[in-house]
RODO-2510 file (C-alpha; in nm, 4 decimals, decimal comma):
residues 615
     n   res          X          Y          Z
     1     m     8,6386     9,9396     9,0508
     2     i     8,4398    10,1463     8,8024
     3     t     8,3579     9,9462     8,4896
     4     s     8,1135    10,1682     8,2975
     5     v     8,0795    10,5498     8,2929
     6     l     7,7875    10,7535     8,1625
     7     v     7,8904    11,1085     8,0700
     8     a     7,6042    11,3485     8,1386
     9     n     7,7172    11,5862     7,8673
    10     r     7,7823    11,6208     7,4964
    11     g     8,0337    11,7303     7,2358
    12     e     8,4011    11,7870     7,3008
    13     i     8,4038    11,7184     7,6760
    14     a     8,2117    11,3916     7,6399
    15     c     8,4575    11,2758     7,3718
    16     r     8,7522    11,3795     7,5877
    17     i     8,6234    11,1795     7,8894
    18     f     8,5474    10,8789     7,6686
    19     r     8,9065    10,8843     7,5436
    20     t     9,0439    10,8438     7,8961
    21     c     8,7833    10,5810     7,9817
    22     g     8,8909    10,3814     7,6777
    23     e     9,2553    10,3988     7,7879
    24     l     9,1542    10,2714     8,1332
    25     g     8,9440     9,9885     7,9908
    26     i     8,6159    10,1422     8,1089
    27     r     8,2967    10,1011     7,9047
    28     t     8,1338    10,4306     7,7956
    29     v     7,7732    10,5484     7,7744
    30     a     7,6563    10,8629     7,5957
    31     v     7,3299    11,0496     7,6281
    32     h     7,2048    11,2515     7,3355
    33     s     6,9315    11,4918     7,2357
    34     d     6,7558    11,4431     6,9026
    35     p     6,9869    11,6880     6,7165
    36     d     7,2821    11,4934     6,8614
    37     a     7,1586    11,1498     6,7512
    38     n     7,4556    11,1187     6,5149
    39     a     7,6972    11,3530     6,6927
    40     l     8,0549    11,2402     6,7465
    41     h     8,0146    11,1730     7,1185
    42     t     7,7164    10,9519     7,0378
    43     r     7,9098    10,7635     6,7701
    44     v     8,2243    10,6951     6,9730
    45     a     8,0520    10,5754     7,2927
    46     d     8,0000    10,2036     7,3457
    47     t     7,6318    10,2684     7,4231
    48     a     7,4077    10,5705     7,3643
    49     v     7,0745    10,6615     7,5227
    50     r     6,8275    10,9076     7,3707
    51     l     6,6982    11,2104     7,5602
    52     p     6,3878    11,3103     7,3605
    53     g     6,3847    11,6725     7,2474
    54     a     6,6302    11,9378     7,1395
    55     a     6,6463    12,2211     7,3947
    56     p     6,8847    12,1717     7,6890
    57     a     6,5939    12,2143     7,9327
    58     d     6,4281    11,9070     7,7810
    59     t     6,7419    11,6954     7,7489
    60     y     7,0822    11,7607     7,9061
    61     l     6,9292    11,9479     8,2012
    62     r     6,6873    11,6639     8,2860
    63     a     6,8510    11,4936     8,5837
    64     d     6,5740    11,2353     8,6087
    65     l     6,6181    11,1210     8,2482
    66     i     6,9947    11,0993     8,2812
    67     v     6,9804    10,8864     8,5981
    68     k     6,7299    10,6553     8,4248
    69     a     6,9656    10,6348     8,1264
    70     a     7,2539    10,5336     8,3532
    71     i     7,0491    10,2571     8,5132
    72     a     6,9049    10,1344     8,1833
    73     s     7,2480    10,1191     8,0195
    74     g     7,4126     9,9360     8,3059
    75     a     7,6526    10,2186     8,3935
    76     d     7,7934    10,2130     8,7452
    77     a     7,9240    10,5713     8,7492
    78     v     7,8324    10,9164     8,6150
    79     h     8,0742    11,1900     8,5080
    80     p     7,9046    11,5311     8,4638
    81     g     8,1648    11,6973     8,2381
    82     y     8,1307    12,0765     8,2548
    83     g     7,8274    12,3005     8,2047
    84     f     7,4712    12,1656     8,2119
    85     l     7,4247    11,9755     8,5427
    86     s     7,7916    11,9577     8,6422
    87     e     7,7434    12,1940     8,9386
    88     n     7,3957    12,0817     9,0387
    89     a     7,3954    11,9324     9,3892
    90     d     7,0500    11,7781     9,3464
    91     f     7,1725    11,5906     9,0385
    92     a     7,4729    11,4588     9,2321
    93     r     7,2407    11,3432     9,5111
    94     a     7,0102    11,1718     9,2611
    95     v     7,3065    10,9845     9,1105
    96     l     7,4226    10,8684     9,4536
    97     a     7,0685    10,7798     9,5628
    98     a     7,0418    10,5499     9,2601
    99     g     7,3415    10,3541     9,3869
   100     l     7,5788    10,4959     9,1238
   101     v     7,9278    10,6392     9,1713
   102     w     7,9435    11,0162     9,1318
   103     i     8,2701    11,1271     8,9678
   104     g     8,2702    11,4688     9,1243
   105     p     8,2730    11,6535     9,4560
   106     p     8,0271    11,5774     9,7379
   107     p     7,6830    11,7358     9,6927
   108     a     7,7369    11,9476    10,0056
   109     a     8,0572    12,0942     9,8577
   110     i     7,8785    12,1675     9,5298
   111     e     7,5983    12,3354     9,7210
   112     a     7,8429    12,5482     9,9187
   113     m     8,0552    12,6590     9,6231
   114     a     7,8559    12,6138     9,3019
   115     s     7,6344    12,9068     9,3960
   116     k     7,8603    13,2080     9,3647
   117     t     7,6561    13,3990     9,6214
   118     r     7,7001    13,1288     9,8869
   119     a     8,0660    13,0862     9,7940
   120     k     8,1383    13,4545     9,8509
   121     e     7,9613    13,4390    10,1866
   122     l     8,1747    13,1379    10,2803
   123     m     8,4900    13,3281    10,1859
   124     g     8,3749    13,6300    10,3894
   125     i     8,3008    13,8548    10,0908
   126     a     7,9956    14,0828    10,1081
   127     l     7,7670    14,1299     9,8071
   128     l     7,6217    14,4623     9,6956
   129     p     7,2798    14,4939     9,8678
   130     e     7,1791    14,7730     9,6282
   131     v     7,3479    14,9599     9,3482
   132     t     7,4088    15,3349     9,3509
   133     e     7,5796    15,5648     9,1034
   134     a     7,8952    15,5436     9,3139
   135     d     7,9099    15,1643     9,2714
   136     l     7,9307    15,1739     8,8914
   137     p     8,0466    14,9912     8,6931
   138     v     7,9015    14,6650     8,8255
   139     l     7,8746    14,3122     8,6959
   140     v     7,5468    14,1201     8,6872
   141     k     7,6323    13,7537     8,7225
   142     a     7,4510    13,4205     8,7264
   143     a     7,4765    13,2490     9,0656
   144     a     7,5038    12,9068     8,8997
   145     g     7,7069    12,7785     8,6060
   146     g     7,9782    12,9590     8,4158
   147     g     8,1095    13,0074     8,0642
   148     g     8,0162    13,3760     8,0567
   149     r     7,6442    13,3036     8,0398
   150     g     7,4146    13,5219     8,2450
   151     m     7,6755    13,7980     8,2789
   152     r     7,6340    14,1665     8,1935
   153     v     7,8513    14,4731     8,2619
   154     v     7,6400    14,7721     8,3687
   155     r     7,7847    15,1237     8,3473
   156     r     7,4591    15,3254     8,3806
   157     l     7,1909    15,2817     8,6464
   158     e     6,9137    15,2873     8,3863
   159     d     7,0689    14,9783     8,2235
   160     l     7,0601    14,7714     8,5438
   161     a     6,6985    14,6486     8,5293
   162     p     6,7126    14,5243     8,1663
   163     a     7,0531    14,3663     8,2358
   164     l     6,9088    14,1763     8,5323
   165     e     6,6149    14,0561     8,3231
   166     s     6,8343    13,9444     8,0352
   167     a     7,0876    13,7711     8,2621
   168     r     6,8127    13,5828     8,4473
   169     a     6,6633    13,4565     8,1226
   170     e     6,9983    13,3435     7,9845
   171     a     7,1028    13,1761     8,3110
   172     a     6,7733    12,9902     8,3414
   173     s     6,8065    12,8618     7,9859
   174     a     7,1694    12,7517     8,0253
   175     f     7,1706    12,6157     8,3820
   176     g     6,8072    12,5721     8,4871
   177     d     6,8623    12,8379     8,7567
   178     g     6,7765    13,2038     8,7027
   179     e     6,9346    13,3404     9,0222
   180     v     7,1690    13,6357     8,9586
   181     f     7,3606    13,8781     9,1785
   182     v     7,5532    14,2048     9,1407
   183     e     7,9175    14,2686     9,2301
   184     p     8,1708    14,5447     9,1628
   185     y     8,3307    14,5244     8,8191
   186     v     8,7102    14,5373     8,8291
   187     e     8,8406    14,7197     8,5231
   188     d     9,1584    14,6023     8,3500
   189     g     9,2092    14,3020     8,5767
   190     r     9,3734    13,9707     8,4966
   191     h     9,1678    13,6537     8,5303
   192     v     9,3885    13,4009     8,7112
   193     e     9,2792    13,0663     8,8524
   194     v     9,4221    12,7736     9,0486
   195     q     9,3527    12,4091     8,9645
   196     i     9,2631    12,2028     9,2703
   197     l     9,2685    11,8236     9,3030
   198     a     9,1631    11,6622     9,6311
   199     d     9,1158    11,3009     9,7388
   200     t     8,9005    11,1366    10,0081
   201     h     9,1985    11,1014    10,2424
   202     g     9,2604    11,4697    10,3138
   203     t     9,5226    11,5480    10,0490
   204     v     9,4675    11,8665     9,8472
   205     w     9,6899    11,9628     9,5541
   206     a     9,7200    12,3137     9,4121
   207     l     9,8266    12,2437     9,0538
   208     g     9,9675    12,5821     8,9629
   209     t     9,8005    12,8825     8,8047
   210     r     9,6289    12,9531     8,4729
   211     d     9,5751    13,2891     8,3076
   212     c     9,2420    13,3238     8,1261
   213     s     9,2339    13,6992     8,0694
   214     l     9,1543    13,6949     7,6963
   215     q     8,7747    13,6745     7,6997
   216     r     8,4784    13,7667     7,4874
   217     r     8,1375    13,8128     7,6454
   218     h     8,3020    13,7047     7,9724
   219     q     8,3831    13,3675     7,8187
   220     k     8,7457    13,2584     7,7919
   221     v     8,9091    13,2439     7,4502
   222     i     9,2796    13,1816     7,5202
   223     e     9,4149    13,0215     7,8381
   224     e     9,7642    12,9350     7,9513
   225     a     9,9593    12,7722     8,2336
   226     p    10,1341    12,8916     8,4333
   227     a     9,9984    13,2478     8,4524
   228     p    10,2934    13,4553     8,3262
   229     g    10,4621    13,7321     8,5198
   230     l    10,3000    13,6775     8,8615
   231     p    10,5162    13,7650     9,1616
   232     e    10,6146    13,4555     9,3592
   233     d    10,4462    13,5791     9,6767
   234     l    10,1182    13,6376     9,4891
   235     t    10,1321    13,2881     9,3388
   236     e    10,1834    13,1406     9,6841
   237     e     9,8933    13,3480     9,8199
   238     l     9,6618    13,2219     9,5432
   239     h     9,7644    12,8625     9,6166
   240     r     9,6928    12,9122     9,9895
   241     l     9,3515    13,0681     9,9232
   242     a     9,2567    12,7919     9,6794
   243     v     9,3539    12,5142     9,9215
   244     r     9,1711    12,6965    10,2006
   245     a     8,8556    12,7156     9,9902
   246     a     8,8750    12,3424     9,9125
   247     r     8,9333    12,2424    10,2736
   248     a     8,6525    12,4727    10,3932
   249     v     8,3949    12,2518    10,2187
   250     d     8,5734    11,9127    10,2456
   251     y     8,6235    11,9182     9,8712
   252     v     8,6907    11,6015     9,6708
   253     g     8,7897    11,5759     9,3037
   254     a     8,8907    11,8373     9,0487
   255     g     8,7903    12,2004     9,0951
   256     t     8,9082    12,5503     9,0113
   257     v     8,9304    12,8594     9,2286
   258     e     8,9134    13,1782     9,0233
   259     f     9,0515    13,5231     9,1048
   260     l     9,0643    13,8656     8,9447
   261     i     9,4010    14,0376     8,9886
   262     s     9,3542    14,4142     8,9993
   263     g     9,5541    14,6024     8,7390
   264     s     9,5946    14,9041     8,9679
   265     d     9,7274    14,7487     9,2896
   266     g     9,7875    14,3819     9,2059
   267     r     9,5447    14,2599     9,4732
   268     a     9,3678    13,9268     9,4309
   269     h     8,9862    13,9310     9,4406
   270     f     8,8085    13,5974     9,4904
   271     l     8,5575    13,5363     9,2104
   272     e     8,4251    13,1838     9,2542
   273     m     8,5050    12,8183     9,2865
   274     n     8,3993    12,5970     8,9980
   275     t     8,3163    12,2541     9,1378
   276     r     8,3917    12,0681     8,8176
   277     l     8,6499    12,0125     8,5489
   278     q     8,7224    12,3296     8,3513
   279     v     8,7252    12,3691     7,9729
   280     e     9,0887    12,4787     7,9983
   281     h     9,2103    12,1813     8,2049
   282     p     9,4382    12,0531     7,9198
   283     v     9,6982    12,3263     7,9805
   284     t     9,7404    12,2070     8,3386
   285     e     9,7569    11,8468     8,2170
   286     a    10,0328    11,9390     7,9733
   287     v    10,2436    12,1271     8,2278
   288     f    10,2109    11,8674     8,5069
   289     g    10,2051    11,5554     8,2879
   290     l     9,8705    11,4438     8,4290
   291     d     9,5391    11,3129     8,2990
   292     l     9,2922    11,4964     8,5233
   293     v     8,9986    11,2819     8,4110
   294     a     9,1907    10,9661     8,5049
   295     e     9,2706    11,1250     8,8411
   296     q     8,9006    11,2063     8,8925
   297     i     8,8095    10,8440     8,8290
   298     r     9,0798    10,7116     9,0638
   299     i     8,9690    10,9535     9,3369
   300     a     8,6068    10,8392     9,2928
   301     e     8,7327    10,4821     9,3403
   302     g     8,8991    10,5852     9,6677
   303     t     9,2619    10,5879     9,5523
   304     p     9,4736    10,8337     9,7538
   305     l     9,6827    11,1015     9,5875
   306     p    10,0576    11,1116     9,6558
   307     d    10,1536    11,3662     9,9201
   308     e    10,2962    11,6052     9,6622
   309     p    10,1954    11,6768     9,3003
   310     p    10,4413    11,6252     9,0148
   311     r    10,6711    11,9108     8,9176
   312     a    10,5522    12,1579     8,6557
   313     r    10,7479    12,1574     8,3300
   314     g    10,7330    12,4094     8,0482
   315     h    10,4430    12,6241     7,9337
   316     a    10,1098    12,5398     7,7688
   317     v     9,8605    12,7565     7,5811
   318     e     9,5072    12,6686     7,4698
   319     a     9,2907    12,8443     7,2114
   320     r     8,9181    12,7844     7,1755
   321     l     8,8160    12,7562     6,8112
   322     y     8,4591    12,8859     6,7748
   323     a     8,2158    12,8860     6,4850
   324     e     8,1492    13,2579     6,5158
   325     d     8,2182    13,5888     6,3439
   326     p     8,4157    13,8179     6,5782
   327     s     8,3752    14,1104     6,3371
   328     r     7,9960    14,0956     6,3736
   329     d     7,9528    14,0987     6,7501
   330     w     8,0738    13,7376     6,7829
   331     t     7,7678    13,6096     6,5974
   332     p     7,7515    13,2266     6,6187
   333     q     7,7595    13,0358     6,2912
   334     t     7,5974    12,7088     6,1920
   335     g     7,6320    12,4807     5,8925
   336     t     7,8486    12,1839     5,7989
   337     l     8,2050    12,1437     5,9178
   338     h     8,3424    11,9968     5,5969
   339     r     8,6957    11,9545     5,7228
   340     l     8,9039    12,0244     6,0342
   341     s     9,2703    11,9254     6,0292
   342     l     9,5649    12,0479     6,2366
   343     s     9,9282    11,9569     6,2862
   344     p     9,9855    11,6513     6,5092
   345     a    10,2341    11,8678     6,7011
   346     v     9,9403    12,0198     6,8921
   347     r     9,6606    11,8608     7,0932
   348     l     9,3144    11,8797     6,9398
   349     d     9,0071    11,8210     7,1591
   350     t     8,6888    11,8318     6,9515
   351     g     8,3369    11,6987     6,9332
   352     y     8,3254    11,7028     6,5534
   353     e     8,4520    11,5046     6,2561
   354     d     8,4610    11,6043     5,8918
   355     g     8,1087    11,6369     5,7521
   356     d     7,9342    11,6909     6,0872
   357     p     7,6636    11,9584     6,1166
   358     i     7,7015    12,2338     6,3770
   359     p     7,3672    12,2540     6,5597
   360     v     7,2050    12,5766     6,6698
   361     h     7,1029    12,4529     7,0143
   362     y     7,4431    12,4432     7,1827
   363     d     7,7719    12,6262     7,2358
   364     p     7,9514    12,7157     6,9090
   365     m     8,2923    12,5843     7,0200
   366     l     8,4358    12,3530     6,7544
   367     a     8,7565    12,2529     6,9278
   368     k     9,0300    12,3325     7,1759
   369     v     9,3833    12,3479     7,0390
   370     v     9,6691    12,3128     7,2890
   371     a    10,0441    12,3612     7,2485
   372     h    10,3096    12,2703     7,5067
   373     a    10,6746    12,3763     7,4859
   374     p    10,9717    12,4449     7,7142
   375     t    10,9041    12,8222     7,7143
   376     r    10,6060    13,0519     7,6758
   377     a    10,7446    13,2096     7,3588
   378     e    10,7883    12,8688     7,1978
   379     a    10,4388    12,7586     7,2991
   380     l    10,2850    13,0743     7,1495
   381     r    10,4774    13,0268     6,8247
   382     k    10,3813    12,6600     6,8050
   383     l    10,0101    12,7254     6,8634
   384     s     9,9800    13,0297     6,6353
   385     g    10,1631    12,8478     6,3557
   386     a     9,9463    12,5370     6,3857
   387     l     9,6274    12,7440     6,3759
   388     e     9,7472    12,9520     6,0823
   389     r     9,8221    12,6385     5,8788
   390     a     9,5097    12,4503     5,9903
   391     t     9,2576    12,3358     5,7307
   392     i     8,9148    12,4593     5,8415
   393     h     8,6376    12,4270     5,5856
   394     g     8,2930    12,5227     5,7053
   395     p     8,1241    12,8163     5,8783
   396     i     8,3155    13,1315     5,9667
   397     t     8,5430    13,0801     6,2678
   398     n     8,7570    13,2914     6,4983
   399     r     9,0794    13,1281     6,3694
   400     d     9,2342    13,4493     6,2324
   401     l     9,1496    13,6330     6,5551
   402     l     9,3231    13,3606     6,7574
   403     v     9,6380    13,3735     6,5444
   404     d     9,6618    13,7523     6,5605
   405     s     9,5850    13,7546     6,9344
   406     l     9,8639    13,5049     7,0058
   407     r    10,1055    13,7292     6,8129
   408     h     9,9860    14,0619     6,9537
   409     k    10,2613    14,2483     7,1378
   410     e    10,0424    14,3087     7,4427
   411     f     9,9871    13,9334     7,4735
   412     t    10,3376    13,8144     7,3879
   413     t    10,4789    14,0481     7,6555
   414     a    10,2177    13,9256     7,9105
   415     r    10,0618    14,2707     7,9582
   416     m     9,7080    14,1555     7,8722
   417     d     9,3967    14,1902     8,0867
   418     t     9,0256    14,1174     8,0547
   419     g     8,9761    14,4349     7,8504
   420     f     9,2053    14,3102     7,5728
   421     y     8,9312    14,2602     7,3129
   422     d     8,7508    14,5799     7,4124
   423     r     9,0656    14,7673     7,3116
   424     h     9,1913    14,5623     7,0181
   425     l     8,8953    14,3888     6,8527
   426     a     8,8747    14,6354     6,5632
   427     e     9,2387    14,5895     6,4636
   428     l     9,2200    14,2134     6,5143
   429     t     8,9214    14,1766     6,2805
   430     t     9,0532    14,3856     5,9899
   431     r     9,3084    14,1397     5,8552
   432     p     9,3577    14,2060     5,4812
   433     t     9,2255    13,9390     5,2476
   434     d     9,4437    13,7698     4,9872
   435     p     9,3795    13,9552     4,6579
   436     y     9,4852    13,6501     4,4540
   437     a     9,2503    13,4027     4,6243
   438     p     8,9552    13,4718     4,3860
   439     l     9,1817    13,4265     4,0824
   440     a     9,3144    13,0975     4,2196
   441     a     8,9567    12,9806     4,2779
   442     a     8,8560    13,0768     3,9232
   443     l     9,1555    12,9006     3,7662
   444     a     9,0941    12,5812     3,9651
   445     d     8,7285    12,5916     3,8660
   446     a     8,8197    12,6431     3,5008
   447     v     9,0432    12,3344     3,5009
   448     g     8,7868    12,1280     3,6873
   449     r     8,5161    12,2136     3,4363
   450     s     8,7257    12,1635     3,1237
   451     r     8,7201    11,8295     2,9413
   452     f     9,0523    11,9257     2,7827
   453     g     9,2534    11,9590     3,1013
   454     g     9,2175    12,3363     3,1270
   455     w     9,3518    12,4503     2,7864
   456     r     9,2239    12,4793     2,4330
   457     n     9,3854    12,4772     2,0874
   458     l     9,2297    12,8120     2,0031
   459     h     9,2536    13,1439     2,1800
   460     s     8,9310    13,2272     2,3608
   461     a     8,7724    13,5439     2,4847
   462     p     8,8470    13,6456     2,8453
   463     q     8,6418    13,4536     3,1023
   464     t     8,4851    13,6187     3,4068
   465     k     8,4064    13,4789     3,7521
   466     r     8,2508    13,6556     4,0514
   467     y     8,3126    13,5696     4,4158
   468     a     8,2064    13,7089     4,7513
   469     m     8,4987    13,7429     4,9923
   470     a     8,4925    13,9116     5,3334
   471     g     8,1594    14,0760     5,2539
   472     e     8,2733    14,2232     4,9217
   473     e     8,2293    14,1128     4,5621
   474     h     8,5369    14,0393     4,3502
   475     e     8,5378    13,9930     3,9750
   476     v     8,8326    13,8138     3,8138
   477     h     8,9297    13,7552     3,4516
   478     y     9,1396    13,4839     3,2891
   479     r     9,1989    13,3379     2,9428
   480     h     9,2489    12,9985     2,7830
   481     t     9,5586    12,9965     2,5587
   482     r     9,7563    12,7329     2,3690
   483     e     9,9940    12,7099     2,6651
   484     g     9,7151    12,6829     2,9228
   485     l     9,5456    12,9331     3,1499
   486     a     9,6636    13,2936     3,1711
   487     a     9,5732    13,6075     3,3625
   488     d     9,6993    13,9645     3,3590
   489     g     9,9685    14,0583     3,6093
   490     v    10,0704    13,7039     3,7036
   491     r    10,2252    13,3926     3,5505
   492     v    10,0205    13,0760     3,5918
   493     l    10,2839    12,8109     3,6710
   494     h    10,0390    12,5339     3,7545
   495     a     9,6637    12,4902     3,7783
   496     d     9,4511    12,1880     3,8541
   497     a     9,1185    12,1463     4,0303
   498     s     9,2739    12,1542     4,3803
   499     r     9,6072    12,3384     4,3459
   500     v     9,7168    12,6591     4,1756
   501     v    10,0658    12,8077     4,1645
   502     l    10,1084    13,1700     4,0546
   503     e    10,4205    13,3756     4,0097
   504     v    10,3627    13,7266     4,1410
   505     e    10,6501    13,9733     4,0938
   506     g    10,8943    13,6843     4,0757
   507     v    10,7650    13,5069     4,3898
   508     q    10,5784    13,1762     4,3761
   509     r    10,2411    13,1777     4,5507
   510     k    10,0834    12,8375     4,6203
   511     f     9,7087    12,7943     4,6691
   512     e     9,5184    12,4874     4,7885
   513     v     9,1634    12,5051     4,6550
   514     t     8,8633    12,3028     4,7766
   515     r     8,5029    12,3483     4,6701
   516     y     8,1759    12,2359     4,8278
   517     g     7,8942    12,3580     4,6039
   518     d     7,9176    12,7379     4,5994
   519     e     8,1586    12,7447     4,8964
   520     v     8,5244    12,7716     4,7957
   521     y     8,8211    12,7547     5,0335
   522     v     9,1545    12,8903     4,9140
   523     n     9,4251    12,8341     5,1749
   524     g     9,2757    13,0128     5,4766
   525     t     9,0326    13,2284     5,2777
   526     t     8,6629    13,1560     5,2355
   527     l     8,4811    13,2590     4,9177
   528     k     8,1371    13,2099     4,7734
   529     a     8,0946    13,1628     4,3997
   530     l     7,8354    13,4087     4,2671
   531     p     7,6229    13,3845     3,9541
   532     r     7,7637    13,5715     3,6580
   533     f     7,4792    13,8237     3,6658
   534     p     7,3238    13,9472     3,9938
   535     d     6,9596    13,8607     4,0624
   536     p     6,7687    14,1891     4,0193
   537     t     6,4848    14,0597     4,2418
   538     a     6,7110    13,9919     4,5416
   539     q     6,6666    14,3391     4,6880
   540     l     6,5641    14,4165     5,0437
   541     a     6,3918    14,7296     5,1643
   542     p     6,6230    14,9765     5,3395
   543     g     6,6196    14,9192     5,7160
   544     s     6,5505    14,5464     5,6878
   545     l     6,6609    14,3467     5,9914
   546     l     6,7572    13,9892     5,9128
   547     a     6,8222    13,7044     6,1548
   548     p     7,2028    13,6756     6,1790
   549     m     7,1757    13,3100     6,2796
   550     p     6,9100    13,0398     6,3263
   551     g     6,7466    13,0678     6,6660
   552     t     6,4400    13,1380     6,8737
   553     v     6,2772    13,4751     6,9357
   554     v     6,2783    13,4954     7,3163
   555     r     6,1723    13,8562     7,3684
   556     v     6,0167    14,1490     7,1823
   557     a     6,0519    14,4997     7,3266
   558     e     5,7528    14,5925     7,5387
   559     g     5,4865    14,7765     7,3412
   560     l     5,6654    14,7322     7,0093
   561     a     5,4268    14,7127     6,7142
   562     e     5,4100    14,8186     6,3531
   563     g     5,3953    15,1971     6,3456
   564     s     5,6092    15,2389     6,6601
   565     a     5,8704    15,5142     6,6549
   566     v     6,2194    15,3813     6,7314
   567     e     6,5601    15,5363     6,7905
   568     a     6,8870    15,4274     6,6309
   569     g     7,0415    15,1498     6,8410
   570     e     6,7211    15,0842     7,0355
   571     p     6,6778    14,7123     7,1219
   572     l     6,3779    14,5727     6,9350
   573     l     6,3939    14,1986     6,9937
   574     w     6,6191    13,9234     7,1239
   575     l     6,7153    13,5914     6,9692
   576     e     6,8543    13,2943     7,1580
   577     a     7,1001    13,0784     6,9693
   578     m     7,3851    12,8533     7,0816
   579     k     7,3054    12,9220     7,4489
   580     m     7,3503    13,3001     7,4147
   581     e     7,1072    13,5885     7,3780
   582     h     7,1577    13,8194     7,0792
   583     k     7,0043    14,1671     7,0695
   584     i     6,8574    14,3017     6,7449
   585     t     6,8608    14,6827     6,7381
   586     a     6,7160    14,9536     6,5164
   587     p     6,9638    15,0432     6,2375
   588     h     6,8523    15,4058     6,2412
   589     t     6,5852    15,6365     6,3829
   590     g     6,2508    15,5887     6,2161
   591     t     5,9219    15,3996     6,2173
   592     l     5,8757    15,0262     6,2475
   593     s     5,6978    14,9514     5,9220
   594     e     5,7057    14,5727     5,9469
   595     l     5,7329    14,3269     6,2371
   596     n     5,7444    13,9567     6,1544
   597     a     5,8747    13,8151     6,4824
   598     v     5,6787    13,6805     6,7787
   599     v     5,8046    13,5235     7,1010
   600     g     5,8732    13,1536     7,0625
   601     q     5,9123    13,1715     6,6858
   602     q     6,1926    12,9649     6,5301
   603     v     6,3791    13,1608     6,2635
   604     t     6,6408    13,0621     6,0084
   605     v     6,9449    13,2639     5,9120
   606     g     6,8455    13,5506     5,6835
   607     s     6,4807    13,5539     5,7933
   608     l     6,3268    13,9014     5,7716
   609     l     6,2461    13,9967     6,1312
   610     a     6,1476    14,3613     6,0949
   611     v     6,1838    14,6715     5,8810
   612     v     6,2574    15,0214     6,0150
   613     r     6,1680    15,2980     5,7706
   614     s     6,3899    15,6018     5,8117
   615     t     6,2211    15,9314     5,8964
***
């Protein structure tokens, strides 16, 4: 029997595995980088072992350090989670060679399937030996790992070489393996996958389908089970292919076989087999009433699966809550997560607690939110409602995008495909802001600052407050009167430091207000309190390029120097942050008058990287 498990991972997935271990009475061991010394997964584990450094290559990708940590901590088993070393056959072999139990598939199965190139060969699928104009569009893809990293769509031949270079760099950073390959890109397809669970006694379960078509940067955003609207014969075909893939490599444990369903002819195209637990596994757990992590542990202990899986019941939908700004090319955000609270009616898997910092070194996912209900429509309503009413105080997130996506007609009628955000991102990121949020913030602030409870015996001159909201400045005015606070166009029914009630055209509007320094949160709206008078010195030269997030300069365009002529949209340099590369381009045609970035340089958000003077 397994008595102690080291999880070779961090964040949400480590916490999720620890939760099951605790329920099974198994001791837990965390590993942590220096930025994660006080992270939630480190705090909740029974024991934690330091991996010196910050970058994944120095910490969570160091198989030797993790095996030593398992031995030093007295663990008798290792669970890899997902990402990092979870699909690394050499790591699995090192764990087994140390006399530890590996909670995952055999190294030979990982080797056969974890490399997407070898997996396609095994399934009899030929790769593109070279790319011609007739092959376009194509997809450059990392051979190892997943999560959308190391993937690029190429629509012009001249873009192929830089796409290959960029994908190799990103894949090497994320997975320690820079191998990439090229395959045809299927337009308007649905991403559908089958959950596999196999034991050491020859039983293989196909646990239904999942649809993961809503993606950004080839990384899933919303997933659901079962995949809606699939013909029964296609579902059966996907189950057969998934079981065949598992049996072909003598698979053991949890895995996922992924397919792309063509929008034109409905054919299934094999994508890959992920030899690990998936981020979206909770939707399958909800529908089948299983704990897949518990099943992984039992399988590793040699327990056989029943001949048949349990029956599927209802529908489940998962949304990934990211600290990112979808309206600005999905730019990752860092800072402090002051508060995260959702309805207990939904499942919340997270690696954060209130007050935790969001580090720059890792994926920006804050949490996974899962709803299960008897029908798909009920599950969508339950999840969108819970997200809409969630309290999220901290960096910008994709919460509004998730809510509007779950309610979009194309999604609710199950007509979505992987091009959903390409078509609809603009409309999904132009949600109108609440025009009364700045006034509510100002009234709450006025009460909080007043020694007299927010009113005065004498009439006072109008007061003014300025706030930044959704990239725009808003100026609001209010007055102190004998009856309390007042403002034009509304009746102030109640105002205290955390709650304001306004009557607008006869309708009560209620506002919950929370402030952390200059950051103000009014219901679901984020504001920043501004000084009464703008700083006249805070002016940047036209064409200034600022770092959109903290990160590392990983590349500068070849030959770029001060005085270089550049074209509008031309890539100038690349930042790496939160495991993704971000391209910085020229804002207009002109001359590079200032270049402050060099490869390897660490930059903070707002750092001046370069200036392009218009010509």
